[in-house]
C-alpha positions as CSV (number, residue, x, y, z in Angstrom):
1,X,-17.4,-130.4,-88.9
2,X,-20.3,-129.9,-87.4
3,X,-23.5,-130.7,-88.3
4,X,-24.9,-127.2,-89.5
5,X,-21.3,-127.1,-91.7
6,X,-22.3,-129.8,-93.0
7,X,-25.8,-129.0,-93.7
8,X,-24.8,-125.0,-95.6
9,X,-23.0,-127.6,-98.1
10,X,-24.7,-130.4,-98.8
11,X,-28.0,-127.3,-99.5
12,X,-25.6,-125.3,-101.5
13,X,-24.9,-128.1,-103.4
14,X,-28.4,-129.0,-104.8
15,X,-28.6,-125.9,-105.7
16,X,-25.6,-126.5,-108.3
17,X,-23.7,-123.9,-106.4
18,X,-20.4,-122.4,-108.5
19,X,-17.7,-124.4,-105.8
20,X,-16.7,-120.4,-105.3
21,X,-19.8,-119.5,-104.0
22,X,-19.7,-122.6,-101.8
23,X,-15.8,-121.5,-100.4
24,X,-17.2,-118.0,-100.3
25,X,-20.7,-118.4,-98.2
26,X,-19.1,-121.7,-96.1
27,X,-15.8,-118.8,-95.0
28,X,-18.4,-115.8,-94.4
29,X,-20.4,-117.9,-92.5
30,X,-17.1,-119.7,-90.2
31,X,-16.2,-115.8,-89.5
32,X,-19.3,-114.6,-88.3
33,X,-19.2,-117.7,-86.3
34,X,-15.8,-116.6,-84.7
35,X,-17.1,-113.2,-84.3
36,X,-19.6,-114.2,-81.6
37,X,-17.6,-117.7,-80.0
38,X,-20.8,-119.6,-80.6
39,X,-23.2,-121.5,-83.2
40,X,-25.1,-119.2,-85.3
41,X,-28.2,-121.7,-85.3
42,X,-28.0,-119.6,-81.0
43,X,-27.5,-115.9,-82.6
44,X,-30.8,-114.1,-83.6
45,X,-30.9,-110.7,-86.4
46,X,-29.8,-108.0,-83.1
47,X,-26.9,-110.2,-83.6
48,X,-26.7,-110.6,-87.3
49,X,-27.4,-106.5,-87.6
50,X,-24.8,-105.8,-85.3
51,X,-21.9,-107.7,-87.1
52,X,-22.8,-106.1,-90.6
53,X,-22.3,-103.0,-88.5
54,X,-19.0,-104.0,-87.6
55,X,-17.7,-105.4,-90.8
56,X,-18.3,-101.4,-91.7
57,X,-16.7,-100.3,-89.1
58,X,-13.4,-101.6,-90.3
59,X,-14.1,-100.3,-93.2
60,X,-14.5,-103.3,-95.6
61,X,-16.0,-102.5,-98.6
62,X,-19.3,-102.8,-99.7
63,X,-19.5,-105.3,-102.1
64,X,-17.8,-107.0,-98.2
65,X,-20.5,-106.0,-96.4
66,X,-22.9,-107.9,-99.2
67,X,-21.2,-110.8,-100.1
68,X,-21.0,-112.0,-95.9
69,X,-25.2,-111.0,-95.8
70,X,-25.5,-113.1,-99.0
71,X,-23.9,-115.6,-96.8
72,X,-25.6,-115.5,-93.8
73,X,-29.5,-114.9,-95.5
74,X,-28.8,-118.1,-96.9
75,X,-27.9,-120.4,-94.0
76,X,-30.6,-118.6,-91.9
77,X,-33.5,-118.6,-95.1
78,X,-32.6,-121.7,-96.3
79,X,-30.8,-124.1,-94.0
80,X,-32.2,-122.7,-90.4
81,X,-36.1,-121.9,-92.0
82,X,-35.9,-118.5,-90.0
83,X,-38.4,-116.4,-91.3
84,X,-36.8,-112.9,-89.1
85,X,-33.7,-112.2,-92.2
86,X,-35.1,-110.0,-94.2
87,X,-36.5,-107.3,-92.0
88,X,-32.1,-106.3,-92.0
89,X,-31.7,-104.0,-94.9
90,X,-29.6,-104.8,-98.1
91,X,-26.8,-102.2,-98.2
92,X,-27.3,-100.2,-100.8
93,X,-25.0,-101.1,-103.9
94,X,-23.1,-98.0,-105.8
95,X,-20.7,-98.1,-109.0
96,X,-17.4,-98.3,-108.0
97,X,-14.5,-95.7,-110.1
98,X,-12.4,-98.3,-112.9
99,X,-9.3,-97.4,-112.8
100,X,-7.9,-98.3,-116.6
101,X,-4.4,-99.0,-117.3
102,X,-2.5,-97.0,-119.9
103,X,-1.4,-98.8,-123.1
104,X,1.9,-97.4,-122.2
105,X,1.1,-98.1,-119.0
106,X,0.8,-102.1,-120.1
107,X,4.1,-101.9,-122.2
108,X,6.1,-100.9,-119.4
109,X,4.6,-103.8,-116.6
110,X,5.9,-106.2,-120.0
111,X,8.8,-104.9,-120.4
112,X,9.9,-105.1,-117.1
113,X,8.8,-108.6,-116.5
114,X,11.3,-110.4,-117.1
115,X,10.0,-114.2,-115.6
116,X,8.7,-116.3,-119.0
117,X,5.3,-117.8,-117.1
118,X,4.9,-114.2,-115.5
119,X,5.1,-112.0,-118.4
120,X,3.1,-115.1,-120.2
121,X,0.4,-115.2,-117.1
122,X,0.3,-110.5,-117.8
123,X,0.1,-110.6,-121.4
124,X,-2.9,-113.4,-121.6
125,X,-4.7,-111.4,-118.7
126,X,-4.6,-108.3,-121.0
127,X,-5.3,-109.9,-124.3
128,X,-8.1,-112.0,-123.0
129,X,-10.1,-109.6,-120.6
130,X,-10.2,-113.0,-118.3
131,X,-11.2,-113.2,-115.0
132,X,-8.8,-114.1,-112.5
133,X,-10.1,-117.6,-111.5
134,X,-10.9,-118.2,-115.6
135,X,-7.2,-118.1,-116.1
136,X,-5.6,-119.9,-113.4
137,X,-7.9,-123.0,-114.5
138,X,-6.8,-122.6,-118.2
139,X,-5.5,-126.2,-119.3
140,X,-3.4,-127.0,-122.6
141,X,-6.1,-128.6,-124.6
142,X,-8.6,-125.3,-123.9
143,X,-6.3,-123.6,-126.8
144,X,-7.4,-124.2,-129.4
145,X,-4.8,-123.0,-132.1
146,X,-5.8,-124.3,-136.0
147,X,-9.1,-122.3,-134.9
148,X,-7.7,-119.6,-132.9
149,X,-10.2,-120.3,-130.3
150,X,-9.6,-120.1,-126.3
151,X,-11.8,-122.4,-123.9
152,X,-13.1,-120.9,-120.6
153,X,-14.4,-124.3,-120.1
154,X,-14.5,-122.5,-116.3
155,X,-16.5,-119.0,-116.5
156,X,-18.5,-117.0,-113.7
157,X,-21.5,-119.2,-112.6
158,X,-20.6,-122.5,-114.3
159,X,-21.2,-120.9,-117.9
160,X,-18.5,-121.9,-120.3
161,X,-17.7,-119.6,-123.4
162,X,-14.6,-119.3,-126.7
163,X,-12.9,-116.2,-127.1
164,X,-10.9,-115.9,-129.7
165,X,-7.4,-116.0,-129.7
166,X,-5.3,-113.1,-130.6
167,X,-2.2,-114.4,-133.3
168,X,0.7,-112.0,-131.2
169,X,-0.5,-114.0,-128.0
170,X,-0.8,-117.5,-129.5
171,X,3.7,-117.2,-130.9
172,X,4.1,-115.9,-127.2
173,X,2.0,-118.8,-125.7
174,X,4.4,-121.0,-128.2
175,X,7.0,-120.0,-126.6
176,X,6.2,-120.2,-123.1
177,X,5.0,-124.0,-123.9
178,X,8.3,-124.9,-125.6
179,X,9.9,-124.0,-122.3
180,X,7.6,-125.2,-119.6
181,X,6.2,-128.2,-121.3
182,X,2.8,-128.2,-119.1
183,X,0.8,-131.4,-119.2
184,X,-2.3,-130.0,-118.2
185,X,-2.5,-127.3,-116.3
186,X,-1.5,-124.4,-118.3
187,X,-0.2,-122.4,-115.5
188,X,0.8,-124.6,-113.1
189,X,2.2,-124.6,-109.4
190,X,5.3,-124.1,-108.9
191,X,5.2,-126.2,-104.9
192,X,2.0,-128.4,-106.6
193,X,2.8,-129.2,-109.9
194,X,-0.6,-131.1,-110.3
195,X,-2.3,-128.6,-109.4
196,X,-3.0,-124.9,-110.5
197,X,-2.0,-121.3,-109.3
198,X,-3.4,-120.1,-107.0
199,X,-5.3,-116.6,-107.3
200,X,-3.5,-115.3,-103.8
201,X,0.2,-116.0,-106.4
202,X,-1.3,-114.5,-109.1
203,X,-2.3,-111.7,-107.0
204,X,1.0,-111.1,-105.7
205,X,2.5,-112.0,-109.6
206,X,0.0,-109.0,-111.0
207,X,1.6,-106.6,-108.0
208,X,5.1,-106.7,-108.6
209,X,4.3,-106.2,-112.0
210,X,3.2,-102.6,-111.1
211,X,5.5,-102.0,-108.7
212,X,8.6,-103.1,-110.8
213,X,7.1,-100.5,-114.0
214,X,5.9,-97.6,-111.3
215,X,2.6,-97.8,-111.3
216,X,2.0,-95.2,-109.3
217,X,-0.7,-97.4,-108.3
218,X,-1.9,-101.4,-106.7
219,X,-1.8,-103.1,-109.9
220,X,-4.2,-106.3,-110.1
221,X,-6.0,-109.2,-112.2
222,X,-9.1,-107.7,-112.6
223,X,-7.3,-103.6,-114.5
224,X,-6.2,-106.2,-116.8
225,X,-9.9,-106.9,-117.7
226,X,-11.0,-103.3,-117.3
227,X,-7.9,-102.1,-119.3
228,X,-8.8,-105.2,-122.3
229,X,-12.5,-103.8,-122.2
230,X,-11.9,-100.4,-122.5
231,X,-9.1,-100.4,-125.4
232,X,-11.2,-103.1,-126.8
233,X,-14.3,-99.7,-126.9
234,X,-11.3,-97.1,-127.6
235,X,-11.0,-99.4,-130.7
236,X,-14.4,-99.5,-132.5
237,X,-15.2,-102.7,-130.9
238,X,-19.1,-102.5,-129.8
239,X,-20.7,-102.7,-126.1
240,X,-22.2,-106.7,-127.0
241,X,-19.2,-108.3,-128.4
242,X,-17.5,-107.0,-125.6
243,X,-20.4,-108.5,-123.2
244,X,-19.9,-112.2,-125.0
245,X,-16.0,-111.6,-124.7
246,X,-16.3,-111.1,-121.2
247,X,-19.0,-113.2,-120.2
248,X,-21.6,-110.4,-118.1
249,X,-24.7,-111.9,-118.1
250,X,-25.6,-108.6,-117.7
251,X,-24.9,-106.0,-120.3
252,X,-25.4,-102.8,-118.1
253,X,-22.1,-104.2,-115.8
254,X,-20.3,-103.6,-119.3
255,X,-21.5,-100.4,-120.5
256,X,-19.7,-99.4,-117.2
257,X,-16.7,-98.8,-119.5
258,X,-18.1,-96.2,-122.0
259,X,-17.7,-93.9,-118.6
260,X,-13.7,-95.1,-119.4
261,X,-13.0,-94.8,-122.6
262,X,-12.1,-90.9,-123.6
263,X,-11.9,-92.4,-127.2
264,X,-15.9,-92.3,-127.1
265,X,-16.1,-89.6,-124.5
266,X,-14.8,-87.0,-126.9
267,X,-16.3,-88.8,-130.3
268,X,-19.5,-86.9,-128.5
269,X,-19.9,-83.3,-130.6
270,X,-20.7,-80.7,-127.8
271,X,-23.9,-78.5,-128.6
272,X,-22.0,-75.9,-127.5
273,X,-19.9,-76.6,-130.2
274,X,-22.9,-76.0,-133.0
275,X,-24.1,-72.6,-131.3
276,X,-23.0,-69.1,-134.2
277,X,-21.7,-67.1,-131.6
278,X,-20.5,-63.1,-132.6
279,X,-16.6,-63.4,-131.4
280,X,-15.1,-62.0,-128.8
281,X,-12.1,-60.3,-129.6
282,X,-12.9,-57.3,-127.1
283,X,-15.2,-57.0,-123.8
284,X,-18.4,-54.2,-124.0
285,X,-18.7,-54.3,-119.7
286,X,-16.5,-51.1,-118.6
287,X,-16.1,-52.7,-115.6
288,X,-12.3,-54.0,-115.2
289,X,-11.1,-56.8,-114.8
290,X,-10.0,-56.9,-111.3
């Protein structure tokens, strides 16, 4: 480990950054270093600017560029104490369109999944709206059956929360528990039973299930989260409740689901419907219709 990498790790630890943030920032700086083949402390603002442009040329998503910029900003501002970084413009954040799985698609996904562990993972994603990292780090002790509560101890930003446990999901979890008998992690790794499943493995489980069900786009864990929130909204849940269940820090993030809730959209009456218009059984226009 180089002294600069060690110093950056220490600065991240002093700020109590999450393990996910630490890992993401260190990897971003490593890729930046590899790109130029020299230590970052020998590089300047033009190098950073050209690197971000390089990411765009490789068709990287705006969110990916933002994460890389944030990691480099932390390195140069917090670690190396360089004052020039804010001259580099930040990418404009544009909200991404939300893809929502229908209830029929989710049913097909579950019906076409015959591996009990994978079935339980997919059902838990949809029933709880958990993020991928939150689900993989669930422990057996986090299931509070008597109180019908699921404890999320490793939420985003290190913020824990409790969410209600669906009675139907609890019964399915019991079936899975009696078969698998997990002792610590609810969904342990097959190769390393003492550790939770990897994010990559969970993504592969979702993608494979989507292909078997004939879903016309790639299925990933966050799609179940989108579906959970949207379907709850369609069923009448209010935004504030959904915000708490999903662990959103800002309700504006939750409000995005209003744009994809077809029930809510159709429930809003059009002002055109209230107009008292004359019937249009005939046309007074003398020009023939072409």
